[in-house]
C-alpha positions as CSV (number, residue, x, y, z in Angstrom):
1,M,4.7,18.7,-4.5
2,N,3.1,15.2,-4.3
3,L,3.6,12.4,-6.8
4,Y,0.2,13.0,-8.5
5,I,1.0,16.7,-9.1
6,K,4.5,15.8,-10.4
7,T,3.0,13.3,-12.8
8,L,0.3,15.6,-14.1
9,N,2.9,18.4,-14.4
10,R,5.1,16.1,-16.6
11,L,2.1,15.4,-18.9
12,F,1.1,19.1,-18.8
13,E,4.6,20.1,-20.0
14,T,4.5,17.4,-22.8
15,L,1.1,18.1,-24.4
16,P,2.1,21.2,-26.4
17,S,5.1,19.3,-27.9
18,I,2.8,16.5,-28.9
19,A,0.2,18.9,-30.4
20,D,3.0,20.5,-32.4
21,S,4.7,17.3,-33.5
22,E,5.1,16.1,-37.0
23,A,2.8,13.2,-36.3
24,I,-0.2,15.5,-35.5
25,K,0.3,17.9,-38.5
26,G,-2.7,17.7,-40.7
27,H,-4.9,16.4,-37.9
28,D,-6.5,19.7,-36.8
29,K,-9.2,18.0,-34.7
30,A,-6.7,15.9,-32.8
31,R,-4.5,18.9,-32.2
32,A,-7.5,20.8,-30.9
33,E,-8.5,18.0,-28.6
34,I,-4.9,17.8,-27.2
35,M,-4.9,21.5,-26.5
36,T,-8.3,21.2,-24.8
37,A,-6.9,18.5,-22.6
38,Y,-4.0,20.8,-21.9
39,E,-6.4,23.5,-20.7
40,H,-8.4,21.1,-18.6
41,L,-5.2,19.7,-17.0
42,D,-4.0,23.3,-16.2
43,K,-7.3,24.0,-14.4
44,A,-7.1,20.6,-12.5
45,M,-3.5,21.1,-11.5
46,T,-4.3,24.7,-10.3
47,R,-7.1,23.3,-8.1
48,L,-4.9,20.5,-6.7
49,V,-2.1,23.0,-5.9
50,I,-4.5,25.4,-4.2
51,D,-6.1,22.6,-2.2
52,N,-2.7,21.3,-1.0
53,V,-1.5,24.7,0.2
């Protein structure tokens, strides 16, 4: 796994925790945007992994 994929994976693993954090509670739009970013990042990482196989 190259450095870019490792970096993206670290962000991917962190986003749900950020979305569920105390700081985000009460900010439904921000949470939705974070989870949308999570979904987009998942798709991008899948494409990167497939392209690098």
